[in-house]
PASEBA-1860 file (N, C-alpha, C; in nm, 3 decimals):
! residues 165
1> MTDWVTRR> -9.117/-8.310/-14.701/-9.199/-8.328/-14.583/-9.160/-8.459/-14.515 ~ -9.149/-8.457/-14.384/-9.112/-8.577/-14.311/-9.236/-8.647/-14.258 ~ -9.224/-8.778/-14.248/-9.337/-8.853/-14.194/-9.328/-8.857/-14.041 ~ -9.430/-8.908/-13.978/-9.435/-8.906/-13.832/-9.328/-8.994/-13.770 ~ -9.284/-9.102/-13.840/-9.180/-9.188/-13.786/-9.049/-9.112/-13.778 ~ -9.017/-9.037/-13.885/-8.894/-8.958/-13.886/-8.896/-8.855/-13.774 ~ -9.011/-8.787/-13.759/-9.022/-8.688/-13.652/-9.005/-8.755/-13.516 ~ -9.064/-8.872/-13.499/-9.055/-8.943/-13.371/-8.910/-8.979/-13.341
9> WSFIGASR> -8.840/-9.034/-13.441/-8.701/-9.070/-13.420/-8.615/-8.947/-13.394 ~ -8.644/-8.837/-13.464/-8.569/-8.715/-13.442/-8.592/-8.663/-13.301 ~ -8.714/-8.676/-13.253/-8.749/-8.628/-13.119/-8.670/-8.701/-13.012 ~ -8.650/-8.832/-13.030/-8.580/-8.907/-12.927/-8.429/-8.908/-12.951 ~ -8.383/-8.830/-13.048/-8.240/-8.813/-13.068/-8.173/-8.921/-13.151 ~ -8.248/-8.991/-13.231/-8.192/-9.094/-13.317/-8.237/-9.069/-13.460 ~ -8.177/-9.137/-13.550/-8.222/-9.127/-13.688/-8.277/-9.262/-13.730 ~ -8.357/-9.264/-13.836/-8.414/-9.390/-13.883/-8.305/-9.483/-13.933
17> RSSCRPIY> -8.191/-9.428/-13.969/-8.085/-9.510/-14.026/-7.985/-9.558/-13.923 ~ -8.005/-9.522/-13.798/-7.912/-9.568/-13.696/-7.928/-9.719/-13.680 ~ -7.818/-9.782/-13.649/-7.825/-9.928/-13.638/-7.886/-9.964/-13.504 ~ -7.991/-10.038/-13.509/-8.060/-10.084/-13.389/-8.071/-10.235/-13.396 ~ -8.055/-10.300/-13.288/-8.076/-10.443/-13.282/-8.203/-10.470/-13.205 ~ -8.279/-10.570/-13.247/-8.399/-10.601/-13.170/-8.361/-10.649/-13.031 ~ -8.450/-10.630/-12.937/-8.425/-10.672/-12.799/-8.412/-10.824/-12.793 ~ -8.483/-10.894/-12.877/-8.477/-11.039/-12.883/-8.448/-11.081/-13.026
25> PLPLTPHG> -8.382/-11.195/-13.046/-8.354/-11.237/-13.183/-8.481/-11.280/-13.254 ~ -8.490/-11.249/-13.382/-8.606/-11.290/-13.460/-8.601/-11.440/-13.482 ~ -8.714/-11.510/-13.468/-8.713/-11.653/-13.494/-8.686/-11.681/-13.641 ~ -8.619/-11.790/-13.668/-8.583/-11.824/-13.806/-8.655/-11.951/-13.850 ~ -8.681/-11.959/-13.979/-8.739/-12.081/-14.037/-8.629/-12.184/-14.049 ~ -8.662/-12.310/-14.080/-8.557/-12.411/-14.098/-8.458/-12.376/-14.209 ~ -8.498/-12.286/-14.301/-8.409/-12.245/-14.410/-8.319/-12.130/-14.370 ~ -8.333/-12.078/-14.247/-8.247/-11.972/-14.198/-8.297/-11.832/-14.224
33> SPMTDTKN> -8.411/-11.816/-14.290/-8.464/-11.682/-14.315/-8.555/-11.642/-14.199 ~ -8.571/-11.511/-14.175/-8.657/-11.467/-14.065/-8.801/-11.515/-14.085 ~ -8.861/-11.559/-13.977/-8.997/-11.610/-13.981/-9.094/-11.493/-13.985 ~ -9.199/-11.504/-14.064/-9.302/-11.402/-14.067/-9.434/-11.464/-14.026 ~ -9.530/-11.380/-13.990/-9.660/-11.434/-13.952/-9.759/-11.423/-14.066 ~ -9.710/-11.404/-14.189/-9.801/-11.390/-14.303/-9.793/-11.507/-14.399 ~ -9.716/-11.608/-14.369/-9.705/-11.720/-14.461/-9.796/-11.835/-14.419 ~ -9.835/-11.914/-14.514/-9.912/-12.035/-14.490/-10.042/-12.013/-14.415
41> HSSGGVTG> -10.106/-11.903/-14.436/-10.235/-11.881/-14.370/-10.339/-11.973/-14.430 ~ -10.433/-12.011/-14.345/-10.539/-12.098/-14.394/-10.633/-12.020/-14.484 ~ -10.704/-12.091/-14.569/-10.799/-12.025/-14.657/-10.925/-11.986/-14.581 ~ -10.949/-12.048/-14.466/-11.066/-12.013/-14.385/-11.037/-11.893/-14.298 ~ -11.136/-11.840/-14.235/-11.117/-11.727/-14.145/-11.100/-11.597/-14.220 ~ -11.057/-11.497/-14.150/-11.042/-11.364/-14.206/-10.910/-11.355/-14.280 ~ -10.912/-11.290/-14.396/-10.791/-11.273/-14.475/-10.689/-11.193/-14.394 ~ -10.564/-11.236/-14.395/-10.459/-11.166/-14.322/-10.446/-11.213/-14.179
49> SPEGRVFQ> -10.527/-11.304/-14.136/-10.522/-11.354/-14.000/-10.476/-11.499/-14.001 ~ -10.394/-11.538/-13.905/-10.352/-11.678/-13.898/-10.459/-11.767/-13.833 ~ -10.574/-11.710/-13.803/-10.682/-11.785/-13.739/-10.714/-11.912/-13.816 ~ -10.722/-12.023/-13.744/-10.755/-12.151/-13.805/-10.635/-12.236/-13.841 ~ -10.515/-12.182/-13.831/-10.396/-12.261/-13.865/-10.374/-12.370/-13.761 ~ -10.326/-12.484/-13.806/-10.294/-12.596/-13.718/-10.150/-12.637/-13.746 ~ -10.072/-12.652/-13.640/-9.931/-12.690/-13.653/-9.912/-12.828/-13.592 ~ -9.855/-12.920/-13.669/-9.818/-13.051/-13.618/-9.668/-13.066/-13.642
57> PASFAELA> -9.587/-13.009/-13.554/-9.443/-13.003/-13.576/-9.377/-13.141/-13.575 ~ -9.279/-13.156/-13.664/-9.204/-13.281/-13.674/-9.068/-13.270/-13.607 ~ -9.026/-13.149/-13.572/-8.896/-13.131/-13.509/-8.907/-13.022/-13.403 ~ -8.802/-13.011/-13.322/-8.799/-12.910/-13.218/-8.803/-12.770/-13.279 ~ -8.733/-12.749/-13.391/-8.730/-12.618/-13.456/-8.869/-12.579/-13.505 ~ -8.942/-12.674/-13.564/-9.078/-12.645/-13.609/-9.170/-12.616/-13.492 ~ -9.151/-12.690/-13.381/-9.232/-12.666/-13.261/-9.204/-12.527/-13.205 ~ -9.077/-12.489/-13.199/-9.040/-12.357/-13.149/-9.103/-12.248/-13.236
65> EAVELAFD> -9.102/-12.267/-13.369/-9.163/-12.169/-13.459/-9.314/-12.162/-13.438 ~ -9.378/-12.278/-13.422/-9.523/-12.282/-13.399/-9.559/-12.214/-13.268 ~ -9.480/-12.235/-13.165/-9.507/-12.172/-13.036/-9.490/-12.021/-13.047 ~ -9.390/-11.975/-13.121/-9.372/-11.831/-13.141/-9.493/-11.770/-13.211 ~ -9.541/-11.835/-13.315/-9.659/-11.785/-13.386/-9.780/-11.785/-13.294 ~ -9.796/-11.891/-13.215/-9.909/-11.899/-13.122/-9.897/-11.793/-13.014 ~ -9.774/-11.765/-12.971/-9.753/-11.662/-12.868/-9.791/-11.524/-12.922 ~ -9.760/-11.498/-13.048/-9.792/-11.368/-13.108/-9.938/-11.357/-13.148
73> YRGDVTVS> -10.010/-11.470/-13.152/-10.151/-11.470/-13.190/-10.233/-11.403/-13.081 ~ -10.337/-11.329/-13.121/-10.415/-11.249/-13.027/-10.546/-11.316/-12.988 ~ -10.554/-11.446/-13.004/-10.673/-11.520/-12.966/-10.633/-11.646/-12.890 ~ -10.730/-11.729/-12.858/-10.702/-11.853/-12.789/-10.638/-11.955/-12.881 ~ -10.559/-12.042/-12.820/-10.497/-12.151/-12.893/-10.541/-12.283/-12.830 ~ -10.534/-12.389/-12.907/-10.561/-12.522/-12.854/-10.433/-12.603/-12.866 ~ -10.386/-12.651/-12.751/-10.264/-12.731/-12.747/-10.305/-12.877/-12.728 ~ -10.270/-12.961/-12.824/-10.297/-13.105/-12.815/-10.171/-13.171/-12.761
81> LKSGESLS> -10.188/-13.247/-12.655/-10.074/-13.314/-12.591/-10.061/-13.457/-12.642 ~ -9.941/-13.511/-12.631/-9.915/-13.648/-12.675/-9.994/-13.749/-12.592 ~ -10.037/-13.711/-12.472/-10.117/-13.798/-12.387/-10.261/-13.809/-12.436 ~ -10.299/-13.726/-12.535/-10.436/-13.726/-12.586/-10.519/-13.612/-12.531 ~ -10.471/-13.546/-12.428/-10.542/-13.432/-12.369/-10.535/-13.312/-12.462 ~ -10.640/-13.233/-12.463/-10.645/-13.111/-12.543/-10.677/-12.995/-12.450 ~ -10.600/-12.888/-12.460/-10.614/-12.775/-12.371/-10.633/-12.648/-12.453 ~ -10.743/-12.578/-12.430/-10.771/-12.455/-12.503/-10.761/-12.337/-12.408
89> GYLFNRQV> -10.694/-12.230/-12.452/-10.680/-12.112/-12.368/-10.585/-12.011/-12.430 ~ -10.544/-11.915/-12.348/-10.458/-11.806/-12.392/-10.313/-11.837/-12.356 ~ -10.226/-11.845/-12.457/-10.085/-11.869/-12.435/-10.020/-11.738/-12.395 ~ -9.972/-11.728/-12.272/-9.919/-11.601/-12.223/-9.769/-11.600/-12.197 ~ -9.704/-11.717/-12.201/-9.561/-11.719/-12.174/-9.500/-11.842/-12.239 ~ -9.374/-11.830/-12.279/-9.298/-11.944/-12.330/-9.152/-11.919/-12.301 ~ -9.079/-12.030/-12.282/-8.936/-12.023/-12.255/-8.867/-12.131/-12.337 ~ -8.780/-12.091/-12.427/-8.706/-12.186/-12.508/-8.568/-12.203/-12.445
97> NGSDSYLE> -8.545/-12.323/-12.392/-8.420/-12.350/-12.323/-8.383/-12.497/-12.342 ~ -8.366/-12.538/-12.467/-8.330/-12.676/-12.498/-8.436/-12.774/-12.450 ~ -8.393/-12.877/-12.376/-8.487/-12.979/-12.331/-8.577/-12.930/-12.217 ~ -8.546/-12.815/-12.158/-8.628/-12.758/-12.051/-8.728/-12.655/-12.102 ~ -8.751/-12.651/-12.233/-8.842/-12.552/-12.291/-8.986/-12.581/-12.250 ~ -9.062/-12.474/-12.228/-9.201/-12.489/-12.187/-9.283/-12.370/-12.234 ~ -9.414/-12.385/-12.224/-9.505/-12.274/-12.247/-9.608/-12.274/-12.135 ~ -9.673/-12.160/-12.117/-9.775/-12.147/-12.012/-9.903/-12.095/-12.075
105> VFPSDSSQ> -10.014/-12.155/-12.034/-10.145/-12.125/-12.091/-10.244/-12.098/-11.977 ~ -10.328/-11.995/-11.995/-10.443/-11.977/-11.908/-10.558/-12.052/-11.974 ~ -10.599/-12.169/-11.920/-10.708/-12.246/-11.982/-10.840/-12.170/-11.978 ~ -10.922/-12.193/-12.079/-11.053/-12.126/-12.087/-11.145/-12.169/-11.974 ~ -11.127/-12.291/-11.924/-11.218/-12.345/-11.823/-11.160/-12.346/-11.682 ~ -11.049/-12.274/-11.659/-10.986/-12.275/-11.528/-10.917/-12.142/-11.502 ~ -10.899/-12.110/-11.375/-10.828/-11.986/-11.341/-10.680/-12.011/-11.312 ~ -10.640/-12.138/-11.309/-10.501/-12.174/-11.284/-10.424/-12.187/-11.415
113> ARHIRYDQ> -10.307/-12.126/-11.421/-10.222/-12.137/-11.539/-10.164/-12.278/-11.548 ~ -10.146/-12.326/-11.670/-10.087/-12.459/-11.693/-9.949/-12.443/-11.753 ~ -9.856/-12.519/-11.701/-9.717/-12.522/-11.745/-9.701/-12.649/-11.830 ~ -9.665/-12.634/-11.958/-9.656/-12.749/-12.048/-9.518/-12.752/-12.112 ~ -9.449/-12.865/-12.095/-9.317/-12.880/-12.158/-9.333/-12.905/-12.307 ~ -9.236/-12.858/-12.386/-9.241/-12.874/-12.531/-9.250/-13.021/-12.572 ~ -9.180/-13.108/-12.499/-9.179/-13.250/-12.539/-9.313/-13.319/-12.517 ~ -9.410/-13.252/-12.452/-9.543/-13.308/-12.432/-9.641/-13.265/-12.542
121> IAAIALTG> -9.600/-13.172/-12.629/-9.691/-13.113/-12.728/-9.692/-13.193/-12.857 ~ -9.815/-13.228/-12.903/-9.832/-13.298/-13.031/-9.872/-13.201/-13.141 ~ -9.956/-13.102/-13.109/-10.003/-13.006/-13.210/-10.048/-12.878/-13.140 ~ -10.046/-12.770/-13.218/-10.096/-12.640/-13.170/-10.187/-12.584/-13.279 ~ -10.307/-12.543/-13.238/-10.403/-12.484/-13.333/-10.443/-12.346/-13.285 ~ -10.453/-12.252/-13.377/-10.497/-12.115/-13.346/-10.649/-12.114/-13.364 ~ -10.720/-12.147/-13.259/-10.864/-12.174/-13.268/-10.953/-12.058/-13.230 ~ -10.909/-11.972/-13.142/-10.993/-11.861/-13.098/-10.996/-11.749/-13.200
129> EDTATGKS> -11.093/-11.660/-13.184/-11.104/-11.546/-13.274/-10.986/-11.453/-13.256 ~ -10.928/-11.409/-13.366/-10.819/-11.312/-13.363/-10.883/-11.176/-13.336 ~ -10.876/-11.131/-13.212/-10.949/-11.013/-13.169/-10.903/-10.883/-13.233 ~ -10.785/-10.882/-13.291/-10.734/-10.758/-13.350/-10.744/-10.755/-13.502 ~ -10.800/-10.857/-13.563/-10.811/-10.860/-13.708/-10.897/-10.745/-13.758 ~ -10.846/-10.676/-13.858/-10.920/-10.566/-13.918/-10.916/-10.438/-13.836 ~ -10.836/-10.436/-13.734/-10.830/-10.318/-13.649/-10.698/-10.244/-13.669 ~ -10.664/-10.223/-13.793/-10.541/-10.154/-13.825/-10.557/-10.004/-13.802
137> WETWIAKK> -10.448/-9.934/-13.807/-10.447/-9.789/-13.789/-10.534/-9.722/-13.895 ~ -10.522/-9.768/-14.020/-10.599/-9.709/-14.129/-10.749/-9.726/-14.106 ~ -10.789/-9.843/-14.058/-10.930/-9.868/-14.028/-10.979/-9.775/-13.918 ~ -10.897/-9.757/-13.816/-10.933/-9.670/-13.705/-10.948/-9.525/-13.753 ~ -10.854/-9.479/-13.836/-10.860/-9.342/-13.889/-10.986/-9.324/-13.972 ~ -11.018/-9.419/-14.059/-11.137/-9.409/-14.143/-11.263/-9.404/-14.056 ~ -11.268/-9.484/-13.953/-11.384/-9.485/-13.863/-11.398/-9.351/-13.792 ~ -11.289/-9.299/-13.739/-11.293/-9.170/-13.669/-11.331/-9.057/-13.764
145> DSERRAEV> -11.279/-9.062/-13.887/-11.314/-8.960/-13.987/-11.464/-8.965/-14.017 ~ -11.517/-9.084/-14.032/-11.660/-9.101/-14.057/-11.743/-9.049/-13.939 ~ -11.700/-9.077/-13.818/-11.771/-9.029/-13.698/-11.768/-8.876/-13.692 ~ -11.653/-8.818/-13.724/-11.641/-8.671/-13.721/-11.732/-8.607/-13.825 ~ -11.735/-8.664/-13.946/-11.822/-8.610/-14.051/-11.969/-8.619/-14.011 ~ -12.008/-8.730/-13.949/-12.146/-8.747/-13.904/-12.179/-8.644/-13.795 ~ -12.084/-8.618/-13.707/-12.106/-8.519/-13.601/-12.120/-8.379/-13.660 ~ -12.038/-8.346/-13.759/-12.048/-8.216/-13.825/-12.185/-8.201/-13.891
153> QRVTADTQ> -12.231/-8.304/-13.959/-12.363/-8.299/-14.023/-12.474/-8.283/-13.920 ~ -12.462/-8.353/-13.807/-12.563/-8.343/-13.702/-12.566/-8.203/-13.642 ~ -12.450/-8.147/-13.614/-12.443/-8.012/-13.555/-12.495/-7.909/-13.655 ~ -12.458/-7.924/-13.783/-12.505/-7.832/-13.886/-12.657/-7.836/-13.897 ~ -12.713/-7.955/-13.899/-12.860/-7.968/-13.908/-12.926/-7.909/-13.785 ~ -12.869/-7.933/-13.667/-12.925/-7.878/-13.543/-12.919/-7.726/-13.543 ~ -12.808/-7.671/-13.591/-12.792/-7.525/-13.598/-12.891/-7.464/-13.696 ~ -12.913/-7.530/-13.810/-13.007/-7.482/-13.909/-13.151/-7.483/-13.856
161> TRGNL> -13.187/-7.586/-13.781/-13.322/-7.591/-13.726/-13.346/-7.482/-13.622 ~ -13.240/-7.438/-13.557/-13.253/-7.330/-13.458/-13.252/-7.193/-13.527 ~ -13.216/-7.192/-13.654/-13.215/-7.066/-13.730/-13.088/-6.988/-13.714 ~ -12.983/-7.050/-13.663/-12.856/-6.979/-13.644/-12.768/-6.981/-13.768 ~ -12.802/-7.060/-13.866/-12.722/-7.066/-13.988/-12.802/-7.020/-14.108
END
């Protein structure tokens, strides 16, 4: 029996074993291994969520990694600047281009996007609620299955009260 991924790949004319390259290169840790979003999670917050993590990068590579994690985060971030200013909001864009690298944030208290150069950043914290935590496919399926079973029970009880069953 084939799984849905195999069927999907077969449908579009490819196989799961075909060589595919990602559209963008995966970010790497300082040790050269691919970066994941499951390491070094804080003990606070929801298990499996990077919520609550604080990054105080010591190098450009660490800052780039922290920005990538913040960009992939599904909640608000707080960017602390070297000037002492702190900006909280949604990180929606970043561009890594050597000394011209920057990120863009929609601040929580303003409708204007802020453009922040990497060399101005002192720390990045994942402070907002991770809105997608616990909303995996399996959780969704279990919820829908439970709703369907409840509906079946409701319809059965209603049918029995009418005397049709």
